[in-house]
C-alpha positions in Angstrom: 119.3 171.0 29.4 121.5 169.2 32.0 120.9 166.5 34.6 123.0 164.6 37.1 122.5 160.8 37.0 123.4 159.4 40.4 124.7 156.0 41.6 123.0 153.5 43.8 124.0 151.0 46.5 122.4 147.6 47.3 121.3 146.8 50.8 121.3 143.0 50.7 121.2 141.1 47.4 119.7 137.6 47.1 119.9 135.5 44.0 116.6 133.6 44.4 116.3 131.5 41.2 117.6 130.8 37.7 115.2 131.8 35.0 114.4 130.0 31.7 115.5 133.1 29.8 119.0 132.7 31.2 118.7 135.6 33.7 118.4 135.3 37.4 115.6 136.5 39.8 116.9 138.6 42.6 115.7 140.4 45.7 117.5 143.6 46.8 117.0 147.0 48.2 118.4 149.7 46.0 119.2 153.1 47.4 120.3 156.3 45.5 123.4 158.0 46.6 124.9 161.4 45.8 127.7 160.3 43.5 126.8 161.7 40.1 127.7 161.9 36.4 126.6 164.9 34.3 124.4 164.6 31.2 123.7 167.4 28.8 121.4 167.4 25.8 121.0 170.3 23.3 118.8 170.3 20.3 120.9 170.1 17.1 119.5 170.9 13.7 122.2 168.9 11.9 122.7 165.4 13.4 122.7 163.5 16.7 126.2 163.3 18.3 127.4 161.7 21.5 130.6 162.7 23.3 132.1 161.9 26.7 134.7 163.3 29.1 135.9 162.3 32.6 136.4 158.6 33.1 136.9 156.6 29.9 133.7 154.9 28.7 134.5 151.6 27.1 132.9 150.1 24.0 131.5 151.7 20.8 129.8 155.0 21.5 127.0 153.8 19.1 126.1 151.1 21.6 125.9 153.4 24.6 122.6 153.1 26.5 122.0 156.9 26.3 121.9 156.7 22.5 119.7 153.5 22.7 117.3 155.5 25.0 117.1 158.2 22.3 116.5 155.6 19.5 113.9 153.9 21.7 111.9 157.1 22.1 112.3 158.0 18.4 110.6 154.8 17.3 107.4 156.0 19.0 108.0 159.7 18.5 109.6 159.9 15.0 109.5 163.7 14.9 112.1 164.0 17.7 114.8 166.5 16.7 118.5 165.6 16.5 120.5 166.0 19.7 124.0 167.0 20.8 124.6 164.8 23.8 127.5 165.0 26.2 128.2 162.8 29.2 130.8 163.6 31.8 131.6 160.3 33.5 132.4 160.4 37.2 130.8 157.1 38.5 133.2 154.2 38.2 132.2 151.8 35.5 131.4 148.1 36.1 131.5 148.8 39.8 128.1 147.6 41.0 126.9 151.2 41.3 124.5 151.3 38.4 126.1 154.3 36.6 125.3 153.2 33.1 121.7 152.3 34.0 121.3 155.7 35.7 122.6 157.5 32.6 120.1 155.7 30.4 117.1 156.4 32.8 118.1 160.0 33.3 118.3 160.4 29.5 114.7 159.2 29.2 113.6 161.7 31.8 115.7 164.5 30.3 114.2 163.9 26.8 110.7 163.6 28.3 111.1 167.1 29.7 113.1 168.6 26.8 110.5 167.5 24.2 107.4 167.9 26.3 106.4 164.3 25.8 104.3 164.3 29.0 105.1 160.6 29.7 104.4 159.6 33.3 106.8 157.4 35.4 104.9 154.2 34.5 105.6 154.6 30.8 109.2 155.8 31.4 109.8 152.7 33.5 108.5 150.5 30.7 111.0 152.1 28.3 113.8 151.9 30.9 113.2 148.1 31.4 114.0 147.6 27.7 117.4 149.1 28.2 118.5 147.2 31.3 117.4 145.5 34.5 118.5 148.3 36.8 117.3 151.2 34.6 113.6 151.4 35.9 114.8 152.1 39.4 116.4 155.4 38.4 113.1 156.8 37.0 111.6 157.6 40.4 115.1 157.4 42.0 113.9 156.5 45.5 114.7 153.6 47.8 113.0 150.5 46.4 112.8 146.7 46.9 113.7 145.3 43.5 112.7 141.8 42.4 112.5 139.8 39.2 115.5 140.8 37.1 115.5 144.0 39.1 112.8 145.7 37.2 109.9 144.8 39.6 109.9 147.6 42.1 108.2 148.0 45.4 108.3 151.0 47.7 110.1 150.6 51.1 110.2 152.6 54.3 113.9 153.4 54.8 115.4 156.5 56.4 119.1 156.9 56.0 119.1 160.7 56.4 122.2 161.8 58.3 124.0 158.5 57.7 127.7 158.9 56.6 128.6 156.8 53.6 132.1 155.7 52.8 132.4 154.2 49.3 135.6 152.4 48.1 136.2 151.0 44.6 139.5 149.2 44.2 139.3 149.1 40.4 139.0 145.3 40.3 136.9 144.1 37.4 134.3 141.4 38.3 132.7 139.7 35.2 129.2 138.5 35.3 130.3 134.9 34.8 132.7 135.1 37.8 130.1 136.7 40.0 127.5 134.0 39.4 129.9 131.1 39.4 129.8 130.4 43.1 126.2 131.4 43.8 123.5 128.7 44.4 120.1 130.4 43.9 117.8 130.1 46.9 114.9 132.0 48.4 115.9 133.8 51.6 114.7 132.4 54.9 113.8 135.9 56.1 112.1 138.6 54.1 114.3 141.5 53.2 111.7 144.0 54.4 111.7 142.4 57.9 115.5 142.9 58.2 115.5 146.4 56.9 113.3 147.8 59.6 115.9 146.9 62.3 119.5 148.2 61.6 120.8 146.1 64.5 120.2 143.0 62.3 121.9 144.3 59.2 125.5 143.3 59.9 124.5 139.6 60.5 121.5 139.2 58.3 121.6 141.7 55.4 123.7 139.6 53.0 125.0 140.1 49.4 125.1 136.6 47.9 127.8 137.6 45.5 130.3 138.1 48.4 130.4 134.3 49.0 131.8 133.7 45.5 133.8 136.9 45.0 135.6 137.3 48.3 137.7 134.1 48.1 138.9 135.0 44.7 139.6 138.7 45.6 140.6 138.9 49.3 141.5 142.6 48.7 137.8 143.4 48.4 137.0 141.4 51.5 139.7 143.3 53.4 138.0 146.7 52.5 134.8 145.5 54.0 136.6 144.4 57.2 138.4 147.7 57.5 135.2 149.6 57.3 133.8 147.5 60.2 137.0 148.0 62.1 136.6 151.8 61.8 133.0 151.8 63.2 130.6 151.1 60.3 127.3 149.7 61.5 126.9 148.0 58.1 129.3 147.3 55.3 128.9 145.3 52.1 129.8 145.0 48.4 127.3 146.8 46.1 125.8 144.7 43.4 128.1 142.3 41.6 130.9 144.9 41.2 133.9 145.5 43.3 132.7 148.6 45.1 132.3 148.3 48.9 130.5 150.8 51.1 130.2 151.4 54.8 127.4 153.1 56.7 128.3 155.1 59.8 126.1 156.9 62.4 128.9 159.4 63.0 131.5 160.9 60.7 134.3 158.3 60.6 137.9 159.1 61.4 140.6 159.2 58.8 141.1 155.9 57.0 144.1 155.4 54.7 143.4 153.8 51.4 145.6 153.0 48.4 146.1 155.9 46.1 144.7 153.8 43.2 141.3 153.3 45.0 138.3 155.4 44.1 137.2 156.9 47.4 134.1 158.9 48.3 132.7 160.1 51.7 129.2 161.7 51.7 126.5 162.4 54.2 123.1 161.0 53.0 
């Protein structure tokens, strides 16, 4: 059985407070986009294996969230059979696009279907929350307002159908410590939901708080955002805390020249 875990972008991202557990509370709107990995699972009578292709996946394969998702379900369903798992990685890693979280969440959905566990989305989201803050979003995989660590999800009315998305990743690694270093947590003055209903407000009011700390250290990322605006984007921003920058266009944009080393995708939503 195969599925295609997709990436996400963030429309606005506020760091609202520092938590006692060391995490931060956030407020953001996450939107799925059609940039996908490929995940295949086949029942194996011998042992569970995990292999990858495509972009290199760093770290010990035993620590991959997909295997952790399998182990999490196996605790509650000890009779789960062994699996041969293969991931073809296409979504840039550590880029603010949620690729690893999507892989884990799609793994839960895939095993739910493969093994006829009949778990509804509520329970799958509970499992996903144990794997990572962004993971629950990818269970229903529709636009949501995310709060708390990112696991508290609220539906939002948002129609981006027909919008042209240009996504650029310059391959610059942004560590969590660096991303949070220049951020002063504060509750936003205007509710995110109020801004989202009026696209004319997005450019000036739909803010990613991480840009304030990351752009001065990495002017190359800031320059990508500016270039997207220069070429007609009605909104452009960094996604999450990674170095990916996206632009939204009402019409298909003209040719833009990017460095050959940049990861570059143009899709119609």
